[in-house]
C-alpha positions as CSV (number, residue, x, y, z in Angstrom):
1,X,150.3,-122.4,-90.1
2,X,152.6,-120.1,-91.9
3,X,153.7,-116.6,-90.8
4,X,155.4,-114.3,-93.3
5,X,157.1,-111.0,-92.4
6,X,158.1,-108.5,-95.1
7,X,161.2,-106.7,-93.8
8,X,162.4,-103.3,-95.0
9,X,165.9,-103.8,-96.4
10,X,167.7,-102.4,-99.4
11,X,165.8,-103.1,-102.5
12,X,168.4,-105.4,-104.1
13,X,168.7,-107.5,-101.1
14,X,165.0,-107.6,-100.7
15,X,164.5,-108.8,-104.3
16,X,167.1,-111.4,-104.0
17,X,165.9,-112.7,-100.6
18,X,162.3,-112.6,-101.8
19,X,163.1,-114.5,-105.0
20,X,164.9,-117.1,-102.9
21,X,162.1,-117.3,-100.4
22,X,159.5,-117.5,-103.1
23,X,161.3,-120.4,-104.7
24,X,161.6,-122.2,-101.4
25,X,158.0,-121.5,-100.6
26,X,156.9,-122.8,-104.0
27,X,159.0,-126.0,-103.6
28,X,157.5,-126.6,-100.1
29,X,153.9,-126.0,-101.3
30,X,154.3,-128.2,-104.4
31,X,155.5,-131.0,-102.2
32,X,152.4,-130.9,-100.0
33,X,149.9,-133.6,-101.2
34,X,146.9,-131.5,-100.2
35,X,145.6,-128.6,-102.3
36,X,147.2,-125.4,-100.9
37,X,146.1,-121.9,-101.9
38,X,146.9,-118.3,-100.9
39,X,144.2,-115.7,-101.0
40,X,144.7,-112.0,-100.7
41,X,142.3,-109.5,-99.1
42,X,140.4,-109.2,-102.4
43,X,139.8,-112.9,-102.2
44,X,141.9,-113.6,-105.3
45,X,144.0,-116.7,-105.4
46,X,147.6,-115.5,-105.7
47,X,149.0,-119.0,-105.4
48,X,147.9,-122.6,-105.7
49,X,149.7,-126.0,-106.1
50,X,147.1,-127.3,-108.5
51,X,147.5,-130.9,-109.5
52,X,145.5,-133.4,-111.4
53,X,144.0,-134.9,-108.3
54,X,142.5,-131.5,-107.5
55,X,140.7,-131.0,-110.9
56,X,137.4,-131.5,-109.3
57,X,138.0,-128.4,-107.1
58,X,139.6,-126.2,-109.9
59,X,138.0,-126.5,-113.3
60,X,140.5,-126.0,-116.1
61,X,138.7,-123.0,-117.5
62,X,139.2,-121.1,-114.3
63,X,142.7,-122.2,-113.7
64,X,143.8,-120.3,-116.9
65,X,142.6,-117.0,-115.4
66,X,145.2,-114.8,-113.7
67,X,144.4,-114.5,-110.0
68,X,140.8,-115.8,-110.1
69,X,138.5,-115.2,-107.2
70,X,138.3,-118.0,-104.6
71,X,134.6,-118.2,-104.9
72,X,134.9,-118.7,-108.7
73,X,137.1,-121.7,-107.9
74,X,135.2,-123.2,-104.9
75,X,131.6,-121.9,-105.6
76,X,131.3,-121.4,-109.4
77,X,128.6,-118.9,-110.3
78,X,128.3,-117.2,-106.9
79,X,130.1,-114.1,-108.0
80,X,130.9,-113.1,-104.4
81,X,132.5,-114.7,-101.4
82,X,130.3,-117.0,-99.2
83,X,128.3,-115.5,-96.4
84,X,130.1,-117.7,-93.9
85,X,133.5,-117.3,-95.6
86,X,136.3,-119.0,-93.6
87,X,138.9,-116.7,-95.3
88,X,137.0,-113.6,-94.1
89,X,136.9,-115.1,-90.6
90,X,140.7,-115.5,-90.6
91,X,141.1,-111.9,-91.8
92,X,138.8,-110.7,-89.0
93,X,140.2,-112.8,-86.2
94,X,143.7,-113.6,-87.2
95,X,143.2,-117.2,-86.0
96,X,143.2,-120.5,-87.7
97,X,139.8,-121.7,-88.9
98,X,139.0,-125.3,-89.7
99,X,135.8,-126.0,-91.7
100,X,134.2,-128.8,-93.7
101,X,132.5,-128.2,-97.0
102,X,130.8,-130.1,-99.7
103,X,132.0,-129.5,-103.3
104,X,129.7,-130.7,-106.1
105,X,132.6,-132.1,-108.1
106,X,135.0,-133.2,-105.4
107,X,132.7,-134.2,-102.6
108,X,133.5,-133.6,-98.9
109,X,136.5,-131.4,-98.3
110,X,138.1,-130.3,-95.0
111,X,139.6,-126.7,-95.2
112,X,142.3,-125.4,-92.9
113,X,142.6,-121.6,-93.2
114,X,145.5,-119.8,-91.5
115,X,146.7,-116.1,-91.5
116,X,149.8,-114.8,-93.2
117,X,151.1,-111.7,-91.4
118,X,153.1,-108.8,-92.7
119,X,155.9,-107.3,-90.6
120,X,153.5,-105.1,-88.8
121,X,151.5,-108.2,-87.6
122,X,148.6,-107.5,-89.9
123,X,146.9,-110.3,-91.7
124,X,148.1,-109.7,-95.3
125,X,146.8,-112.9,-96.8
126,X,145.1,-116.2,-95.9
127,X,146.6,-119.6,-96.6
128,X,144.4,-122.6,-97.2
129,X,144.9,-126.2,-97.7
130,X,142.0,-128.5,-98.8
131,X,141.9,-132.1,-97.9
132,X,139.6,-134.6,-99.6
133,X,137.8,-136.4,-96.7
134,X,135.4,-138.6,-98.8
135,X,137.0,-141.8,-97.5
136,X,136.9,-140.6,-94.0
137,X,133.3,-139.5,-94.3
138,X,132.4,-142.9,-95.8
139,X,134.2,-144.6,-92.9
140,X,132.5,-142.3,-90.4
141,X,129.1,-143.0,-92.1
142,X,129.7,-146.7,-92.0
143,X,130.7,-146.4,-88.4
144,X,127.7,-144.3,-87.6
145,X,125.4,-146.8,-89.3
146,X,127.1,-149.6,-87.3
147,X,126.8,-147.6,-84.1
148,X,123.2,-146.9,-84.9
149,X,122.5,-150.6,-85.5
150,X,124.3,-151.5,-82.3
151,X,122.4,-148.8,-80.4
152,X,119.1,-150.1,-81.8
153,X,120.1,-153.6,-80.8
154,X,121.1,-152.4,-77.3
155,X,117.9,-150.4,-77.0
156,X,115.7,-153.3,-78.3
157,X,117.4,-155.9,-76.1
158,X,115.2,-157.4,-73.3
159,X,118.4,-157.7,-71.3
160,X,119.7,-154.8,-69.2
161,X,122.9,-153.6,-70.9
162,X,125.2,-151.1,-69.1
163,X,128.7,-149.8,-69.5
164,X,131.0,-148.3,-66.9
165,X,134.2,-146.3,-67.2
166,X,137.3,-146.9,-65.2
167,X,136.0,-145.0,-62.3
168,X,132.8,-147.1,-62.2
169,X,130.6,-144.3,-63.5
170,X,127.9,-145.3,-65.9
171,X,128.3,-144.5,-69.6
172,X,125.5,-146.7,-71.0
173,X,122.1,-147.5,-69.7
174,X,119.6,-149.1,-72.1
175,X,115.8,-149.1,-71.8
176,X,115.7,-152.6,-70.4
177,X,117.9,-151.4,-67.6
178,X,115.5,-148.6,-67.0
179,X,112.6,-151.0,-66.8
180,X,114.4,-153.5,-64.7
181,X,115.9,-151.1,-62.1
182,X,113.6,-148.1,-62.2
183,X,116.3,-145.4,-62.9
184,X,116.0,-143.4,-66.0
185,X,119.0,-142.8,-68.3
186,X,119.4,-139.1,-67.4
187,X,119.4,-140.0,-63.7
188,X,122.4,-142.3,-63.8
189,X,124.7,-141.5,-66.8
190,X,128.0,-140.1,-65.7
191,X,127.3,-141.0,-62.1
192,X,128.4,-143.9,-59.9
193,X,126.9,-147.3,-60.3
194,X,123.7,-147.2,-58.2
195,X,122.4,-150.7,-58.2
196,X,125.0,-152.6,-56.2
197,X,123.8,-153.2,-52.6
198,X,126.2,-153.0,-49.7
199,X,126.5,-156.7,-49.4
200,X,127.6,-157.0,-53.0
201,X,130.3,-154.3,-53.0
202,X,133.1,-156.8,-52.3
203,X,131.7,-159.0,-55.1
204,X,131.8,-155.9,-57.5
205,X,135.4,-155.1,-56.7
206,X,136.5,-158.7,-57.0
207,X,134.8,-158.9,-60.4
208,X,136.6,-155.7,-61.6
209,X,139.9,-157.0,-60.3
210,X,139.5,-160.2,-62.2
211,X,138.6,-158.3,-65.4
212,X,141.7,-156.1,-65.0
213,X,143.9,-159.1,-64.5
214,X,142.9,-160.5,-68.0
215,X,139.8,-162.5,-67.4
216,X,137.8,-162.0,-70.7
217,X,134.4,-162.7,-69.3
218,X,132.7,-163.6,-66.0
219,X,129.2,-165.0,-65.5
220,X,127.5,-165.4,-62.2
221,X,124.1,-165.3,-60.5
222,X,123.7,-162.5,-57.9
223,X,121.3,-159.7,-57.1
224,X,121.1,-156.0,-57.9
225,X,119.0,-153.3,-56.3
226,X,116.0,-151.6,-57.7
227,X,115.4,-147.9,-57.2
228,X,112.9,-148.7,-54.5
229,X,115.5,-150.8,-52.6
230,X,114.1,-154.2,-53.7
231,X,116.7,-156.8,-54.5
232,X,116.4,-158.4,-57.9
233,X,117.9,-161.8,-58.7
234,X,119.9,-161.5,-61.9
235,X,122.2,-163.5,-64.2
236,X,125.2,-161.2,-64.6
237,X,127.8,-161.4,-67.5
238,X,130.7,-158.9,-67.5
239,X,133.6,-158.2,-69.8
240,X,136.3,-155.5,-70.1
241,X,136.2,-152.8,-72.8
242,X,139.7,-152.4,-74.3
243,X,141.3,-149.8,-76.5
244,X,143.5,-150.5,-79.5
245,X,146.5,-151.0,-77.2
246,X,144.6,-153.6,-75.1
247,X,144.3,-151.3,-72.2
248,X,141.1,-151.5,-70.2
249,X,139.0,-148.3,-70.6
250,X,135.8,-149.5,-69.1
251,X,133.5,-152.5,-68.3
252,X,130.4,-153.9,-70.0
253,X,127.7,-155.7,-68.1
254,X,124.6,-157.7,-69.3
255,X,121.9,-158.7,-66.8
256,X,118.9,-160.9,-67.1
257,X,116.1,-160.8,-64.6
258,X,115.9,-164.4,-63.2
259,X,113.3,-163.9,-60.5
260,X,110.7,-166.0,-62.4
261,X,113.3,-168.7,-63.0
262,X,114.3,-168.7,-59.4
263,X,110.7,-168.9,-58.4
264,X,110.2,-171.8,-60.8
265,X,113.3,-173.5,-59.4
266,X,112.1,-173.0,-55.9
267,X,108.7,-174.4,-56.8
268,X,110.4,-177.3,-58.5
269,X,112.5,-177.9,-55.4
270,X,109.4,-177.9,-53.3
271,X,107.6,-180.1,-55.7
272,X,110.6,-182.4,-55.8
273,X,110.7,-182.4,-52.0
274,X,107.0,-183.2,-51.8
275,X,107.4,-185.9,-54.5
276,X,110.3,-187.4,-52.6
277,X,108.4,-187.3,-49.3
278,X,105.4,-189.0,-50.8
279,X,107.6,-191.4,-52.8
280,X,109.6,-192.5,-49.8
281,X,106.5,-192.6,-47.5
282,X,104.8,-195.3,-49.6
283,X,104.5,-198.7,-47.9
284,X,105.2,-200.5,-51.2
285,X,108.5,-200.6,-53.1
286,X,108.4,-198.3,-56.1
287,X,110.6,-198.3,-59.2
288,X,110.8,-195.7,-62.0
289,X,112.1,-197.3,-65.3
290,X,113.3,-196.0,-68.6
291,X,111.0,-197.6,-71.1
292,X,113.6,-197.8,-73.8
293,X,116.3,-199.9,-72.0
294,X,114.8,-200.8,-68.6
295,X,117.3,-198.7,-66.6
296,X,116.2,-198.0,-63.1
297,X,116.0,-194.2,-62.8
298,X,114.7,-193.9,-59.3
299,X,113.6,-196.1,-56.3
300,X,112.0,-195.2,-53.0
301,X,113.1,-196.0,-49.5
302,X,110.8,-199.0,-49.1
303,X,112.4,-200.6,-52.1
304,X,115.9,-200.2,-50.5
305,X,114.6,-201.8,-47.3
306,X,112.9,-204.7,-49.2
307,X,116.0,-205.5,-51.3
308,X,118.7,-204.6,-48.9
309,X,120.5,-202.0,-51.1
310,X,121.2,-198.3,-50.8
311,X,119.6,-196.1,-53.5
312,X,122.9,-195.3,-55.0
313,X,123.8,-199.1,-55.2
314,X,120.4,-199.9,-56.8
315,X,120.7,-197.3,-59.6
316,X,124.0,-198.9,-60.7
317,X,122.4,-202.3,-61.0
318,X,120.5,-204.0,-63.8
319,X,117.0,-205.1,-63.1
320,X,118.0,-208.7,-63.6
321,X,120.2,-208.4,-60.5
322,X,117.0,-208.0,-58.6
323,X,115.3,-211.0,-60.2
324,X,115.6,-214.8,-59.9
325,X,117.5,-214.7,-63.2
326,X,115.9,-217.9,-64.6
327,X,113.1,-217.9,-67.1
328,X,110.5,-216.5,-66.8
329,X,112.2,-214.0,-64.5
330,X,115.0,-212.6,-66.6
331,X,115.9,-209.1,-68.0
332,X,114.2,-210.0,-71.3
333,X,111.0,-211.0,-69.4
334,X,111.1,-207.7,-67.5
335,X,111.4,-205.7,-70.8
336,X,108.4,-207.5,-72.2
337,X,106.4,-206.4,-69.1
338,X,107.7,-202.8,-69.5
339,X,106.8,-202.6,-73.2
340,X,103.3,-203.7,-72.3
341,X,102.7,-200.4,-70.5
342,X,102.8,-198.5,-73.8
343,X,99.6,-196.5,-74.6
344,X,99.1,-196.0,-70.8
345,X,98.1,-199.6,-70.2
346,X,98.6,-201.0,-66.7
347,X,98.9,-204.6,-65.8
348,X,99.6,-206.7,-62.7
349,X,101.7,-209.8,-62.3
350,X,103.6,-211.9,-59.8
351,X,107.4,-211.9,-59.9
352,X,110.2,-213.9,-58.3
353,X,112.6,-211.3,-56.9
354,X,116.1,-211.6,-55.4
355,X,117.5,-209.4,-52.6
356,X,121.1,-208.4,-51.8
357,X,122.0,-211.7,-50.1
358,X,120.5,-213.8,-52.9
359,X,117.2,-214.7,-51.1
360,X,114.4,-215.3,-53.5
361,X,111.0,-214.0,-52.5
362,X,107.6,-213.4,-54.3
363,X,106.4,-209.9,-55.1
364,X,103.3,-208.5,-56.8
365,X,104.0,-205.9,-59.4
366,X,101.6,-203.3,-60.6
367,X,103.2,-201.6,-63.6
368,X,101.9,-198.6,-65.5
369,X,103.2,-195.9,-67.8
370,X,103.3,-192.3,-66.5
371,X,104.6,-188.8,-67.4
372,X,107.2,-187.9,-64.8
373,X,109.0,-184.5,-65.1
374,X,107.8,-184.2,-68.7
375,X,109.2,-187.6,-69.7
376,X,107.4,-190.9,-70.4
377,X,108.4,-193.4,-67.7
378,X,107.3,-196.7,-66.4
379,X,106.2,-196.8,-62.8
380,X,106.3,-200.2,-61.0
381,X,104.7,-200.6,-57.5
382,X,106.0,-203.7,-55.9
383,X,104.5,-205.5,-52.8
384,X,106.1,-208.4,-50.9
385,X,103.6,-211.3,-51.1
386,X,105.9,-214.0,-49.6
387,X,103.6,-214.6,-46.7
388,X,100.5,-214.6,-49.0
389,X,102.2,-217.1,-51.3
390,X,103.2,-219.2,-48.3
391,X,99.6,-219.1,-47.0
392,X,98.3,-220.0,-50.5
393,X,100.7,-222.9,-50.7
394,X,99.7,-224.0,-47.2
395,X,96.1,-223.7,-48.1
396,X,96.7,-225.7,-51.3
397,X,98.5,-228.4,-49.4
398,X,95.8,-228.4,-46.8
399,X,93.2,-228.9,-49.5
400,X,95.4,-231.7,-50.9
401,X,95.5,-233.3,-47.4
402,X,91.7,-233.0,-47.0
403,X,91.2,-234.5,-50.4
404,X,93.6,-237.3,-49.5
405,X,91.9,-237.8,-46.2
406,X,88.5,-238.0,-47.8
407,X,89.9,-240.3,-50.4
408,X,91.5,-242.5,-47.8
409,X,88.3,-242.6,-45.7
410,X,86.4,-243.7,-48.8
411,X,89.0,-246.2,-49.8
412,X,89.2,-247.5,-46.2
413,X,85.5,-248.2,-46.2
414,X,85.7,-249.9,-49.6
415,X,88.8,-251.8,-48.6
416,X,87.2,-253.1,-45.4
417,X,84.2,-254.5,-47.4
418,X,86.5,-255.9,-50.1
419,X,88.7,-257.6,-47.5
420,X,85.8,-259.5,-46.0
421,X,84.5,-260.5,-49.4
422,X,87.9,-261.8,-50.6
423,X,88.9,-263.4,-47.4
424,X,86.2,-266.2,-47.4
425,X,86.8,-267.6,-51.0
426,X,90.6,-267.2,-50.5
427,X,90.5,-269.3,-47.3
428,X,88.5,-271.9,-49.3
429,X,91.1,-271.9,-52.0
430,X,93.9,-272.1,-49.5
431,X,92.4,-274.9,-47.5
432,X,91.7,-276.9,-50.7
433,X,95.2,-276.3,-52.1
434,X,96.7,-277.3,-48.8
435,X,94.5,-280.5,-48.7
436,X,95.5,-281.5,-52.2
437,X,99.1,-280.8,-51.4
438,X,98.8,-283.1,-48.4
439,X,97.3,-286.0,-50.4
440,X,99.4,-285.5,-53.5
441,X,102.3,-287.8,-52.3
442,X,99.9,-290.7,-51.8
443,X,98.2,-290.1,-55.2
444,X,101.6,-289.8,-56.8
445,X,102.7,-293.3,-55.5
446,X,99.5,-294.9,-56.8
447,X,99.7,-293.2,-60.2
448,X,103.4,-294.0,-60.5
449,X,102.8,-297.8,-59.8
450,X,100.0,-297.7,-62.4
451,X,102.3,-296.1,-65.0
452,X,104.9,-298.8,-64.3
453,X,102.4,-301.5,-64.9
454,X,100.4,-300.1,-67.8
455,X,102.7,-297.6,-69.4
456,X,102.3,-293.9,-70.0
457,X,98.8,-292.4,-69.7
458,X,97.3,-288.9,-69.7
459,X,95.7,-286.8,-67.0
460,X,93.7,-284.4,-69.1
461,X,96.0,-283.2,-71.8
462,X,99.2,-283.9,-69.8
463,X,101.1,-287.1,-69.8
464,X,101.6,-288.5,-66.4
465,X,105.4,-287.8,-66.5
466,X,104.7,-284.1,-67.3
467,X,101.9,-283.9,-64.7
468,X,104.1,-285.6,-62.1
469,X,106.6,-282.7,-62.5
470,X,104.1,-279.8,-63.0
471,X,101.4,-280.6,-60.3
472,X,103.6,-280.0,-57.2
473,X,104.7,-276.6,-58.6
474,X,101.0,-275.8,-59.4
475,X,100.0,-276.7,-55.8
476,X,102.9,-274.6,-54.4
477,X,101.8,-271.7,-56.5
478,X,98.2,-272.0,-55.3
479,X,99.3,-272.0,-51.7
480,X,101.8,-269.1,-52.2
481,X,99.2,-267.1,-54.1
482,X,96.6,-267.7,-51.4
483,X,99.0,-266.5,-48.7
484,X,99.8,-263.4,-50.8
485,X,96.1,-262.7,-51.1
486,X,95.8,-263.2,-47.4
487,X,98.6,-260.7,-46.8
488,X,96.9,-258.1,-49.0
489,X,93.6,-258.7,-47.2
490,X,95.4,-258.3,-43.9
491,X,96.9,-255.0,-45.2
492,X,93.5,-253.8,-46.3
493,X,92.1,-254.6,-42.9
494,X,95.0,-252.7,-41.2
495,X,94.4,-249.8,-43.6
496,X,90.7,-249.6,-42.8
497,X,90.9,-250.4,-39.1
498,X,89.1,-248.2,-36.6
499,X,90.7,-249.6,-33.4
500,X,91.4,-246.2,-31.8
501,X,90.8,-247.6,-28.4
502,X,94.2,-249.4,-28.7
503,X,96.2,-246.2,-29.3
504,X,96.6,-245.4,-25.6
505,X,100.2,-246.5,-24.9
506,X,103.0,-244.2,-23.9
507,X,105.5,-244.9,-26.6
508,X,109.1,-243.9,-26.6
509,X,110.0,-243.2,-30.3
510,X,113.7,-244.0,-29.8
511,X,112.8,-247.6,-28.6
512,X,110.5,-247.9,-31.7
513,X,113.4,-247.0,-34.0
514,X,115.8,-249.3,-32.2
515,X,113.3,-252.2,-32.5
516,X,112.8,-251.5,-36.2
517,X,116.5,-251.5,-36.9
518,X,117.0,-254.8,-35.1
519,X,114.5,-256.4,-37.5
520,X,116.1,-254.7,-40.5
521,X,119.8,-255.5,-39.8
522,X,120.0,-258.0,-42.7
523,X,118.3,-255.7,-45.1
524,X,120.5,-252.8,-44.2
525,X,123.7,-254.9,-44.7
526,X,122.3,-256.1,-48.0
527,X,121.6,-252.7,-49.5
528,X,124.1,-250.1,-48.2
529,X,127.5,-249.6,-46.6
530,X,126.4,-246.1,-45.3
531,X,123.7,-246.2,-42.8
532,X,123.5,-243.7,-39.9
533,X,121.1,-243.3,-37.0
534,X,121.1,-240.3,-34.7
535,X,118.6,-240.4,-31.8
536,X,118.0,-237.3,-29.7
537,X,118.2,-237.8,-26.0
538,X,115.4,-237.4,-23.4
539,X,112.6,-237.3,-25.9
540,X,109.1,-237.1,-24.4
541,X,106.8,-240.0,-25.1
542,X,103.9,-240.0,-27.5
543,X,100.6,-241.6,-27.1
544,X,99.8,-244.4,-29.5
545,X,100.6,-247.9,-30.6
546,X,104.2,-249.2,-30.4
547,X,103.5,-251.9,-33.0
548,X,101.9,-249.6,-35.5
549,X,104.6,-246.9,-35.2
550,X,107.2,-249.6,-35.7
551,X,105.4,-250.7,-38.8
552,X,105.6,-247.1,-40.1
553,X,109.4,-246.9,-39.5
554,X,110.1,-250.3,-40.9
555,X,108.2,-249.4,-44.1
556,X,109.9,-246.0,-44.5
557,X,113.4,-247.5,-44.0
558,X,112.7,-250.4,-46.4
559,X,111.5,-248.0,-49.1
560,X,114.6,-245.9,-48.6
561,X,116.9,-249.0,-48.8
562,X,115.1,-250.3,-52.0
563,X,115.5,-246.9,-53.7
564,X,119.3,-246.9,-53.5
565,X,121.2,-247.2,-56.8
566,X,124.2,-248.9,-55.1
567,X,125.9,-249.7,-51.8
568,X,127.8,-246.5,-51.7
569,X,124.5,-244.5,-51.4
570,X,123.3,-244.0,-47.9
571,X,120.2,-243.9,-45.6
572,X,120.0,-241.7,-42.6
573,X,117.4,-241.7,-39.8
574,X,117.2,-239.3,-36.9
575,X,114.8,-238.2,-34.2
576,X,114.3,-234.8,-32.6
577,X,111.9,-232.8,-30.4
578,X,110.6,-229.3,-31.4
579,X,109.5,-227.7,-28.2
580,X,107.8,-224.7,-29.9
581,X,105.3,-226.9,-31.6
582,X,105.5,-229.8,-29.1
583,X,106.2,-232.4,-31.7
584,X,108.5,-235.4,-32.2
585,X,110.1,-235.4,-35.6
586,X,111.2,-238.7,-37.2
587,X,113.4,-238.0,-40.3
588,X,114.3,-240.6,-42.9
589,X,116.7,-239.5,-45.6
590,X,117.9,-241.6,-48.6
591,X,120.4,-240.9,-51.4
592,X,118.2,-242.9,-53.8
593,X,116.8,-242.1,-57.2
594,X,114.3,-239.6,-56.0
595,X,110.8,-239.0,-57.4
596,X,109.2,-236.5,-59.8
597,X,106.3,-234.3,-58.6
598,X,103.6,-236.4,-60.2
599,X,104.9,-239.5,-58.3
600,X,105.0,-237.7,-55.0
601,X,101.4,-236.7,-55.4
602,X,100.3,-240.3,-55.6
603,X,102.7,-242.2,-53.3
604,X,100.1,-242.3,-50.4
605,X,97.3,-243.7,-52.7
606,X,96.5,-247.3,-52.0
607,X,97.9,-249.8,-54.6
608,X,100.1,-247.1,-56.1
609,X,103.6,-248.6,-56.5
610,X,106.7,-248.0,-58.6
611,X,108.0,-251.6,-57.9
612,X,105.1,-253.6,-59.2
613,X,107.5,-256.0,-61.1
614,X,109.3,-256.7,-57.8
615,X,106.3,-257.6,-55.7
616,X,105.2,-254.1,-54.5
617,X,101.6,-253.9,-53.4
618,X,101.3,-250.1,-53.2
619,X,99.8,-250.4,-49.7
620,X,102.9,-249.6,-47.5
621,X,102.8,-245.8,-47.6
622,X,99.1,-245.6,-47.6
623,X,99.0,-247.7,-44.4
624,X,101.8,-245.5,-43.0
625,X,99.7,-242.4,-43.8
626,X,96.6,-244.0,-42.1
627,X,98.6,-244.9,-39.0
628,X,100.3,-241.5,-38.7
629,X,96.9,-239.8,-39.2
630,X,95.3,-241.9,-36.4
631,X,98.2,-240.8,-34.1
632,X,97.3,-237.2,-34.8
633,X,100.4,-236.6,-36.8
634,X,101.5,-235.7,-40.3
635,X,103.7,-237.4,-42.8
636,X,105.6,-235.3,-45.3
637,X,107.7,-236.0,-48.3
638,X,110.3,-233.9,-50.2
639,X,112.0,-235.4,-53.2
640,X,113.7,-234.5,-56.5
641,X,114.8,-236.9,-59.3
642,X,118.4,-238.1,-58.8
643,X,118.7,-236.2,-55.5
644,X,117.0,-238.6,-53.1
645,X,114.0,-238.3,-50.8
646,X,113.3,-237.1,-47.3
647,X,110.3,-238.3,-45.2
648,X,109.3,-236.5,-42.1
649,X,106.9,-237.9,-39.5
650,X,105.5,-235.4,-37.1
651,X,103.8,-236.8,-34.0
652,X,102.3,-234.7,-31.2
653,X,103.7,-235.2,-27.7
654,X,101.0,-234.2,-25.2
655,X,98.0,-233.4,-27.4
656,X,96.7,-236.9,-27.5
657,X,95.1,-238.4,-30.6
658,X,94.3,-235.8,-33.2
659,X,93.3,-235.8,-36.8
660,X,96.4,-235.7,-38.9
661,X,97.5,-235.9,-42.6
662,X,100.4,-235.7,-44.9
663,X,102.4,-233.1,-46.8
664,X,104.1,-234.0,-50.1
């Protein structure tokens, strides 16, 4: 703003001063980059610092005129000043007036009008400077458009967006905030933050303190208050609003209504709790597998009890750690079973499992695909069937015993008849062979004398010299063969005997063993350097036949000795009493060659032998089986190739004679 006073001085001084002031005034005005003009009360332009950059405001044709009217310059063709003339307003008020105008050629112009006073304080002229504000207007328009877009985004946002000033008064409240909290914009703008309940006041102040200390953004789950007092669960994100200098001038907050999510989470927790309760209440062990790699994703409490692990320990293991580990019970075999469940197919199978201490046990697995928590999983329900398997095995062995007993009974009946049929002709052969053996020496002397007198002669196709050497051996073979047949017949009779009336003695098993060892001393020394006998003391007696039980023990020890590969292998016999089942146990263990399963299944069959080339008849163990059975006991065999054999004879103590059998 300029003020100019015209002083009354002597004319010469005035002219000189005025000329100097005018020159200074022109220099100052010419240096101003904006267009500056001076208008008198007739609205004529008495001065202007016209430049090329202002050609749009002052057409050249008008600039050539002396003191043109301002409206000719700024509003060509109007022929009078504007109705809302800013210069007129300055003349009327004597105050500075700032206005904006649009010029057809120059665009948007900002006009600052100020009074120029005379010495009496009267507005003599009006000074104006015109500033082109096109760039500012464009920037303002761009900013306005951006603000409009931002406002539309804020208004369209489904999230509640609010802004607070430094005094925690609201400066922004979008429609989503209105819908969420019930307050309308005109109810809250410029007023204190209304949605923070008393219990969250400390939380609000702590949040503001953190933002003031430089935290760029904070996110939390909390609650805010509806107009009706209802608390609303929200997810809250806050950030500071900074000016150009980085000073906090307010706070921005964005809130999402998470009540439905909270309800869903609570429902999920309840569902999870129900699932876990049902899952852990099951009487069968349950696994949840990942079908891609077989990882165990979850197990129930029964599984942990069955296998001896905690849930956390199990989930760190591989499924093979819970299996026997040998085909067909390996990780690869489990994966084959898991892959079978595709297309929602279920299947059931038996599996040999392993617990924490390495104990193997049988389980029944029912495996099926299922959708659990939106993902395809494999569910395995596992039941311990160890007792069932033991019962099945016991039943199978019992069936084997029954079949063996039936077979033995049939063979016994057959053997008894065969023994009688064979015994008579064998006695005839034996007696004749013995008779010929008795008279052969006399015949030999007569035939020898005849050969000396008449020379060599033939008996059948043999010369006498050959017959003289061969016939004694032939007779010995006949006698020996007849005795062997007689032994077999005697064995068959023993196998088929029904003399139960003789099994009434009180027999002390230790005495039976001692008597057997006395007979076998030479055989023991012949076969092994390692023989051990451990006899339990004070064993109760059993009812039966001392001689027959002695025959059983002798047979078992002889078999054990004959199975040894060398003298450094041993045989061990022991006796014991098991009070819980009231049985005497005779145990014969050898370190021999052992037997495969197929041999074990046949060793009690009559005439089955693995030593046929060394004179075995195959009747020893079958007779032992028959004797033990008649004593109400059981004979059992356990053996593996190259790991020796163990025979157990179980005899009842006080039960008397019962029907027994064998276990192999």
